[in-house]
C-alpha positions in Angstrom: 100.2 150.5 128.4 99.2 147.8 125.7 97.6 144.6 127.0 99.3 141.2 126.0 96.2 140.6 123.9 96.8 143.8 121.7 100.5 143.3 121.1 101.2 142.4 117.4 103.4 139.5 118.2 100.8 138.0 120.3 98.0 138.4 118.0 100.0 137.0 115.1 101.0 133.9 117.0 97.4 132.8 118.0 96.3 131.5 114.4 99.6 129.4 114.3 99.0 128.1 117.8 95.4 127.2 117.1 96.4 125.5 113.8 99.1 123.5 115.5 96.5 122.4 118.3 94.0 121.3 115.6 96.6 119.3 113.8 97.9 117.8 116.9 94.2 116.7 117.9 93.8 115.4 114.4 96.8 113.3 114.6 95.9 112.0 118.1 92.3 111.0 117.0 93.8 109.3 114.1 96.2 107.2 116.2 93.3 106.2 118.4 91.1 105.2 115.6 93.9 103.2 114.2 94.7 101.4 117.5 90.9 100.8 118.0 90.5 99.2 114.6 93.5 96.9 115.2 92.1 95.9 118.6 88.4 95.5 117.5 89.6 93.3 114.5 91.9 91.2 116.6 89.9 90.7 119.7 86.2 91.7 118.7 84.0 94.1 120.6 83.9 92.3 124.0 87.6 91.5 124.0 88.6 95.2 123.2 89.0 97.6 126.2 89.4 101.4 126.1 92.5 100.9 128.2 94.1 98.7 125.6 93.2 101.2 122.9 94.7 104.0 124.9 97.9 102.1 125.5 98.4 101.1 122.0 97.9 104.7 120.8 100.1 106.1 123.4 97.5 108.3 125.0 95.5 108.2 128.5 92.2 106.6 128.9 90.6 110.1 129.6 91.9 111.2 126.2 90.0 108.4 124.5 86.9 109.0 126.5 87.0 112.7 126.0 87.3 112.1 122.1 84.8 109.4 121.7 82.8 108.7 125.0 82.1 105.0 125.1 83.5 101.9 123.5 80.5 101.7 121.4 80.9 105.1 120.0 84.5 104.4 119.5 83.8 101.4 117.3 81.2 103.5 115.5 83.7 106.1 114.6 86.2 103.5 113.4 83.5 102.0 111.1 82.7 105.4 109.8 86.3 106.3 108.9 86.8 102.7 107.4 83.8 102.8 105.4 84.5 106.2 103.9 88.4 105.9 103.8 88.9 109.2 105.7 87.5 111.3 108.5 86.0 114.0 106.3 82.3 114.6 107.1 81.1 113.8 103.8 78.3 111.3 103.2 78.9 108.1 101.2 76.5 109.1 98.5 78.0 112.6 98.2 81.4 111.3 97.3 83.2 111.3 94.1 82.4 107.6 93.4 78.7 108.4 93.5 79.1 111.3 91.2 80.9 109.1 88.7 78.3 106.5 89.0 75.5 109.0 88.5 77.1 110.2 85.4 76.9 106.9 83.8 74.2 106.5 81.1 74.1 102.5 81.1 73.3 100.2 83.8 76.5 98.3 83.6 78.7 101.4 84.1 76.5 102.4 87.1 76.8 99.0 88.8 80.3 98.8 88.1 81.1 102.2 89.9 78.8 101.0 92.8 80.6 97.4 93.1 84.0 99.2 93.1 83.1 101.7 95.8 81.6 98.7 97.8 84.6 96.5 97.5 87.1 99.1 98.4 85.0 100.0 101.5 84.5 96.4 102.5 88.1 95.8 102.5 88.5 98.4 105.3 85.3 98.2 107.2 83.6 94.6 106.8 85.4 93.3 109.8 84.7 96.1 112.0 80.8 96.1 111.0 80.8 92.3 111.9 82.4 93.0 115.2 79.4 95.3 115.9 76.9 92.9 114.6 78.4 89.9 116.7 78.0 92.0 119.8 74.7 93.6 119.2 72.8 91.2 121.2 75.0 91.5 124.2 75.3 95.2 124.4 72.3 97.6 124.1 74.5 100.6 122.7 76.5 98.5 120.1 73.2 97.0 119.2 71.9 100.5 118.2 75.1 101.0 116.2 74.7 97.7 114.3 70.9 98.7 113.7 72.3 101.9 112.2 74.7 100.0 109.9 71.9 97.9 108.5 69.7 100.8 108.0 72.5 102.6 106.1 73.1 99.5 104.0 69.5 99.5 103.2 69.8 103.1 102.0 72.5 102.4 99.7 70.9 99.3 98.2 67.8 101.3 97.4 70.1 104.0 96.0 71.3 101.5 93.6 68.0 99.9 92.7 66.6 103.4 92.0 69.5 104.0 89.8 69.0 100.9 87.8 65.4 101.6 87.4 66.1 105.1 86.0 68.3 103.4 83.4 65.8 100.7 82.3 63.3 98.6 83.9 63.6 96.0 86.6 63.1 92.4 85.9 59.4 91.3 85.4 57.6 90.6 88.6 60.5 92.4 90.7 59.2 95.2 92.8 61.5 97.9 94.5 61.3 96.4 97.9 62.3 93.0 96.7 65.0 94.4 94.6 66.3 96.5 97.5 66.3 93.3 99.8 68.3 91.4 97.1 71.0 94.1 96.9 70.9 94.6 100.9 71.8 90.7 101.1 74.6 90.8 98.5 76.1 93.8 100.4 76.1 91.9 103.7 79.6 92.3 105.1 79.6 88.5 106.0 79.2 87.7 102.3 82.3 89.7 101.5 84.5 88.3 104.4 83.4 84.7 103.7 84.2 84.9 100.0 87.5 86.8 100.2 88.4 84.9 103.5 87.1 81.4 103.8 86.9 80.9 100.0 89.9 82.8 99.2 88.5 85.1 96.5 90.6 88.1 95.6 88.7 91.4 96.1 88.6 92.0 92.4 86.6 88.7 92.0 84.1 89.7 94.6 83.6 93.1 92.8 82.9 91.5 89.3 80.7 88.8 91.0 78.6 91.5 92.8 78.2 93.6 89.8 77.2 90.5 87.7 74.7 89.2 90.5 73.0 92.9 90.6 72.6 92.7 86.7 71.4 89.2 86.6 69.0 89.2 89.4 67.5 92.7 88.8 67.5 93.5 85.1 65.5 91.7 82.5 67.1 88.8 80.9 
């Protein structure tokens, strides 16, 4: 007698069932991240609870904990998705905008592509990053997340500086370290949120301002 595993109808059904479970898991993860993003932005890191996120997402607390572990890891996942715009495991500097930027022969076009990507990302992620930075001194685990965010910003800033240097010299007296620090500061999410929030700038104005600042401060006059 054939075993159940060897029956054609059973074998053919498994890939479909597996794909359906994967899609359900993907949708559940997306709901949790969406709920977590709203909670972190509304109440900050300290005010957000896993229980509240689970309730908003329509899942159980164990489901959230199984998928993300701790609240700090949940915030880190929310930041990663907001920064990139999706949950695909592709590094920021391997994405299409970076390819377009690298293809620009002139400094202006290169910086413009970077500024556009930064602004798009900041619109989604700046508030979440600030939530992590605000809680960094109160929670060791979220402090590690905040430190990682700052380090990643330094990598991005250095990438921009090196790309500018390859497209012409930097301003006289400006070394790579200071140029990187300058861009790192301009990229601070607090700068974006204060200009587009407190000062009422449209995101497009920030984008143009960032590109102009980089070229004026780093390039020869």
